[in-house]
N, C-alpha and C positions, 0 to 999 in steps of 0.2 A: 461856647453854650453847650448845654448838654442836646444828645442825639432828641432827647423826650420836647428840647423848646421846639426844634424846626420842624420835628416830622409828627403822626402819628402811628404811633406802631400798633399791629396787626399780627396776630398768630397766625402764620401759615395754614395750610387746610390740613395738613397730616395724613394725604392722602399716600396711598405704596400704587406704584407705576403698574405692579403684576395686575391687580383691581382694575385700573383703568382700559378704556377702548380707546387703541391706537388707532390714528387716522394722520395715513402722509398729506389729507386734503383739506387738514381740520389747523384755524389759525389758531388756536389753544395752545400755547407751551405747556409742558410738563417738569418746572424747577425742582434740581433736588441740589445737594450739596455740595457739591463739583466744583472746582476750579475753573473750567475750561467749556467752551462754548457758551457764553452769557450763563452759564448754568442750567441749561436747557439738555435734556436727555432724550425728550421725546414727544410725541403730535400726538392731543389727545384730543376725545372727544365729550364735549359740554354734558356735565355732569346732573340729571336731571334735579337734586336736590339742591345744588349748589352752583350757585352761578360765579365765575372765574374773577378773578382780580380783574382789574382794569389795565392795558398797557400805560407805561409811564409813571408807574409806581418801582420802588428798589427793592431786589431782594437782599437780604442776610443773611448767610448760613452760622446757625449758633454752633454747630458741631461740624464735623469730617472736614474740608477746609474750612477754620474757620474764620468768619468775619469776609469770606469771597462776597463781593459785593457788585450786583450790576443792576442798570435799567432797565426794565422789560420794557420790549417796544411791540409788545402782541399781548390779548392777553393769553392768562396764568392761572394754574395749579401748581401749588407746592406737598413735596417731600415732608417729613417729620422736622423739626428744629430748625425752619425756616422763618424766620421773620421779614414783613411786609412794612415797607416805610410809604407813608403816605405824605410827601409835603404838607405844611401847614399853611403855607402863601405860594404865591406861585412862580414857580424854575423852570428856567430854561431847560433843554438837555445837555447843554456843557454845565453848567450848577451841579445839574444832579449827577455825571460824571464827575466832578470837583469832589461831590460830598461821597462818591463811593469809593475813592481812591486814600480821604483822610479816615475814613471807617478802615478801611483794610490794612493802612499803616497802624496799627495797633493790635494787628494780630500776633505778634509777639508776646504780647501778654496771654497768651489763651496758647500756649504750645504744653506736651506734658497732655495731652487728654480734655484740659479743662474747656468748659463750654461758657458759651458770653447769654445763657439763655438771661441771668439774672441784672445783668451789670451792662449791657448794649444801652438801653434807655441812657446810662449816664458817660459815657462815654461823650468826651469834650471834642467838638466841633470848629472849625472858628465860622464867627457871628458875619462875617463879610466874605463874599468871595473876591480877589483879587480880577483885578480889569480885566489883564491877559486872558484870563478864564475865560470870560464873556464876550471877548471877540476875537479868540482863537477858530478857525475854520477846520469841523470835521469831515474826514476826506474819507469814504470808505474805502476797504482795501480793498484791492484789486491781484491778480495773478495773472500771467501768461498762459497758467494750464487748465486746462478744462478734462472734462468726461461728461460721460453719457451716464445718467442716473437710471438706474433699474429699479423702475415701481413695482412695491410691493406690495399687494390690497389685503394686507392682512385681518379684513373681515374677514376675511371668508376664513380666515386658519380656525382651526379648533384648538383645545386644552387637550392636552394628554400627560398624566401622570408618571413622574419618570422611571416607577414600578412598573408602569404600562407598556414600557416599551424595553425595561434593561431586567436580567437578572444582576444582583449588587454580589459582591465579595469584597470583604473587609482585607483591608492591608495587615500584612504581620507585622510583630514588633522584631527587629533585629539589632541586636546590641552592637557596640564600637568596637568591642572586643573579638567579636564573635565574623565579623567583617574582614576579609583577605580580598587582597588585588586579584580581579578576573573578568570576565568579559561580556557577562552581565548587568543589563543595567540596573541599577538602585532609586527608585523614584523617592523623594522627599515631598515635605509640602512647601516648596519653594516654587518660584512665579516664572523661571526663566526654563532653558536650557532644554523643554518639553519635560520638567518635572525630574529628567536626571541631575541627581546629585553627584554619583561616580560610580563605580563600576566594578563589582565584586564575581567572588568565584561561590556559585552552589549548584547543585544539581537539581534543586527547587525551587520553580517560577511557574509566574502565570503565565498563560498563554498570550498570544499579540491578538490584533485584532480588535479594540478594545478602548474605550477611553477610561482615562483617570481624571477623577475628581478629586480635591485636594478638599476637608472638612475640617483641618486644624491649619494652624502656621500661615500662608496664605490663601484663605479660606476662596472656594469657588473654582480655583483655576482648576483650567478643564483641558487634556489634551489625548492625542491619538498615540496610540503606541504599536507599532508596526513590527516591534520587534521583543521578544522573551523579555520579562523583566520581573525583579522583586519591587511589590510594591509595600511601603513603609506602614506603620497602624496607622498612619494620619492622613492613607488614601483609600475611598474608595473606589472598587474597579467595577465596571460597567460594561455587560455583555450584551448583545442585542437578543431579543426572545426568537423564540424557534420560527415566530412568521414573518418576521423579516432578516433582512441584512446587510450587516453593516458594511460600510468600505472608507473610504480614507476623503471620498467626499460629504456622502452623507454625515460622514461624525464629524467634518470641517462644519458643516451647516450648522449641526445641534450641539458645538459646544459653543460656537460663539450666542445660542438664544441663552444656552446652562451659564456661561458667565455673566450675561447681562441680570444675573441672580446676586451676584458679589454683595452690591451695595448694600441686600438685605441680613450680610452677618458680619457688621463690619464690629469693631469696638471687641474685640475681643469675644464674639460672639460665634457657636461651631455650629457646623451645618450637619448637625448626625445623620445616623443612617437612618433614621425613622424621619426624620426633616425631609430629609434628603429624598428617599422615596416616593414621599406624599407631595413633594413641591411637582406644581402643574408648569409648562411650558408650554408656548404657544407654536403651531406649526401648521405650515401647509398641508390640508387635506383631500381627498378625493371626496362626490360625491354618497360612497357608503359611509363614510365618517372616517375610514380609516386614514392614517399619514401619508401625503404623495411623495415616498422617496424618489421618486422616477424626476416629478420636480427639483428636489435638493439636490441632483445629480447636474441640471443643466448650469 
């Protein structure tokens, strides 16, 4: 049987996470096209204009981690390119999990950037669920490790543009022929090794104590630079404005927030200089509206 024979297909909300109000106490999840954590990337407040989808529905990523499918156990909103499946008949949790696995087995059909927007409804699924699926006991995953959760009340945080916080310097192109071995870090648009691709000989370099952000290549990867470096033309260099002082602790806090915007620039989209300057990030703030940099250090 086709998916459309077993489920009613609903287009997801198409919301953008940065426009949502986050809440650690909410029971509403925000689902993106990730293959981890049941698709959940945050907990959000109820949207006044739109009710969330109910718990028990299945979400399927149409792009990104294509056909990543999950049974949602809480009410939820979704990002772009997610289909929501409502069972046409009564199904147990086990049966829904079975169909999620069957859907995901078709992911190989959508490699090389193909999306499942138009064809998802026609994917074939077993009409009957095996008896062993119905009889299986689903045990929650447990671990012997525990940790103390640091609750963040981000409702008290404010939005700040990166242009408000930083002065921007664009990296410079350097051809392979001009690269000679040396001891100065050369930063490329990569996602590992703090962005350092190799070491070169040069008397011209950027000053340290700054954040570098890739706007091409591994878009949105951000790193703190404590040593002099040369940044390629795929990298923007961010220096703190005069009204505050950057250090390794405030840098790592802000880097985490910057990297949370990576999902907005998938599929070859570049985080251009102007878009990056205009990007709003949410940070802890004081009563006077200034960012609370002391809190970030703690």
